[in-house]
C-alpha positions in Angstrom: -58.6 -43.9 -90.4 -55.2 -42.9 -89.2 -56.5 -40.7 -86.4 -58.5 -38.4 -88.6 -61.6 -38.5 -86.4 -63.0 -35.2 -87.7 -62.8 -36.2 -91.4 -65.9 -38.1 -92.5 -67.2 -39.7 -95.7 -70.9 -40.1 -96.4 -72.2 -40.7 -100.0 -75.3 -38.7 -99.0 -73.2 -35.6 -98.0 -71.4 -33.8 -100.7 -71.4 -37.0 -102.8 -69.0 -38.7 -100.5 -66.2 -36.1 -100.5 -64.1 -35.9 -97.4 -66.0 -33.5 -95.1 -65.6 -32.1 -91.6 -67.5 -34.0 -88.9 -70.4 -34.9 -91.2 -71.2 -31.3 -92.1 -71.4 -30.0 -95.7 -68.0 -28.4 -95.4 -65.5 -30.3 -97.6 -61.9 -30.7 -96.5 -60.9 -29.4 -99.9 -62.7 -26.0 -99.2 -60.8 -25.6 -95.9 -57.4 -26.6 -97.5 -58.1 -24.2 -100.4 -58.8 -21.3 -98.1 -55.6 -21.9 -96.1 -53.6 -22.3 -99.3 -54.8 -19.0 -100.6 -53.8 -17.2 -97.5 -57.0 -16.9 -95.6 -56.2 -16.6 -91.8 -57.5 -19.4 -89.6 -59.4 -16.7 -87.5 -61.3 -15.5 -90.6 -62.2 -19.1 -91.7 -63.6 -19.7 -88.2 -65.6 -16.5 -88.4 -67.0 -17.3 -91.8 -67.7 -20.9 -90.8 -68.7 -20.8 -87.1 -69.5 -24.5 -87.0 -65.7 -25.2 -87.6 -63.2 -25.5 -84.8 -59.5 -25.0 -84.9 -58.9 -28.7 -84.7 -61.0 -29.2 -87.9 -58.7 -27.0 -89.8 -55.6 -28.7 -88.4 -57.0 -32.2 -89.3 -57.9 -30.9 -92.8 -54.3 -29.9 -93.4 -52.9 -33.1 -91.9 -55.3 -35.2 -94.1 -54.3 -33.3 -97.2 -50.6 -33.9 -96.3 -51.3 -37.6 -95.8 -52.9 -37.8 -99.2 -49.9 -36.4 -100.9 -47.4 -38.9 -99.7 -46.0 -40.6 -102.7 -43.9 -43.7 -102.9 -41.3 -44.3 -105.6 -40.7 -47.9 -106.7 -37.7 -48.8 -108.8 -38.8 -51.2 -111.5 -36.2 -52.4 -114.0 -34.1 -49.3 -113.8 -37.1 -46.9 -114.1 -38.9 -45.2 -111.2 -42.6 -45.6 -110.8 -44.6 -43.3 -108.6 -47.5 -44.9 -106.8 
């Protein structure tokens, strides 16, 4: 999936949420921690199984998810 080799999906782990390398650490948790100002060093201390590249890919994946396309249909814009 677009070079996100550390982002995994498994219906048996966290009900299929995007997780880090098959662990029970959701991408959403990592993104939330960063968004709320938690330094990467502290995240790595609190979650020793994580690696710096896991955090980077979590942010890149979140960025990829937010890409929106706007389509002009009959004079109105539709976001999809």
